[in-house]
ZAVEXLO-149516 format. One record per residue (C-alpha): residue in one letter; x, y negated, z. Coordinates in Angstrom, 3 decimals, decimal comma, always signed. Layout:
BEGIN
REC  A  X  Y  Z
...
END
This chain:
BEGIN
REC  M  +0,000  +0,000  +0,000
REC  A  +1,415  -3,384  -0,972
REC  P  +2,013  -5,915  +1,783
REC  G  -0,390  -8,832  +2,025
REC  V  +0,662  -12,216  +0,741
REC  Q  +0,838  -13,632  +4,268
REC  N  +2,519  -10,559  +5,776
REC  P  +5,214  -11,879  +8,194
REC  Q  +7,769  -9,275  +7,076
REC  R  +7,225  -10,164  +3,422
REC  L  +7,593  -13,861  +4,175
REC  E  +10,797  -13,201  +6,143
REC  A  +12,191  -11,147  +3,237
REC  I  +11,420  -13,975  +0,802
REC  K  +13,104  -16,460  +3,129
REC  S  +16,174  -14,221  +3,477
REC  V  +16,555  -13,752  -0,280
REC  N  +16,116  -17,484  -0,833
REC  N  +18,798  -18,244  +1,773
REC  L  +21,174  -15,710  +0,196
REC  F  +20,600  -17,168  -3,276
REC  N  +21,061  -20,757  -2,126
REC  G  +24,142  -19,843  -0,096
REC  F  +25,646  -18,120  -3,124
REC  I  +25,036  -21,184  -5,290
REC  E  +26,499  -23,439  -2,612
REC  R  +29,609  -21,303  -2,285
REC  F  +30,239  -20,304  -5,911
REC  G  +28,412  -23,011  -7,870
REC  D  +26,350  -20,733  -10,119
REC  T  +24,948  -17,221  -10,560
REC  D  +25,721  -16,831  -14,259
REC  C  +28,465  -14,235  -14,849
REC  K  +29,858  -16,100  -17,856
REC  T  +30,194  -19,260  -15,792
REC  L  +31,622  -17,460  -12,762
REC  T  +34,184  -15,370  -14,643
REC  G  +34,864  -17,454  -17,723
REC  C  +34,100  -14,393  -19,855
REC  D  +31,371  -13,951  -22,440
REC  F  +30,454  -10,279  -22,017
REC  S  +28,559  -10,229  -25,311
REC  N  +31,966  -10,677  -26,954
REC  K  +33,963  -7,430  -27,027
REC  E  +37,339  -9,199  -26,805
REC  E  +36,206  -11,216  -23,792
REC  A  +34,898  -8,086  -22,054
REC  E  +38,213  -6,347  -22,725
REC  R  +40,118  -9,365  -21,395
REC  Y  +38,005  -9,261  -18,232
REC  M  +39,185  -5,702  -17,595
REC  R  +42,756  -6,107  -18,855
REC  E  +43,433  -9,210  -16,777
REC  E  +41,445  -7,831  -13,833
REC  I  +39,479  -11,066  -13,617
REC  Y  +36,985  -9,330  -11,328
REC  K  +39,565  -9,330  -8,525
REC  D  +39,450  -13,117  -8,256
REC  T  +35,758  -13,511  -9,025
REC  C  +33,297  -10,654  -8,662
REC  F  +35,034  -9,035  -5,691
REC  H  +34,726  -12,251  -3,671
REC  Q  +31,119  -12,745  -4,704
REC  F  +30,199  -9,159  -3,870
REC  E  +31,983  -9,454  -0,535
REC  Y  +29,981  -12,600  +0,248
REC  V  +26,658  -10,919  -0,548
REC  L  +27,486  -7,834  +1,522
REC  S  +28,686  -9,944  +4,422
REC  E  +25,504  -12,004  +4,396
REC  C  +23,312  -8,901  +4,225
REC  I  +25,176  -7,188  +7,052
REC  S  +25,086  -10,263  +9,271
REC  K  +21,357  -10,665  +8,619
REC  K  +20,762  -7,021  +9,520
REC  K  +22,537  -7,499  +12,870
REC  E  +20,203  -10,362  +13,830
END
């Protein structure tokens, strides 16, 4: 059964996701992978460069770490 629109748990989940999204934007400036990594993944050469130069180590890893950290800290509350 789907939760009601005014269900307190649903509203808290919406608030949490909104806070995570806004915090991500505040910290990293965007949510668009092309903007965050500088790579256009629709371009094969750019996708290969992303892997070859291990761009993910300075971008995606930090972003993923942030999201996990926020989710874990929220769970502890």
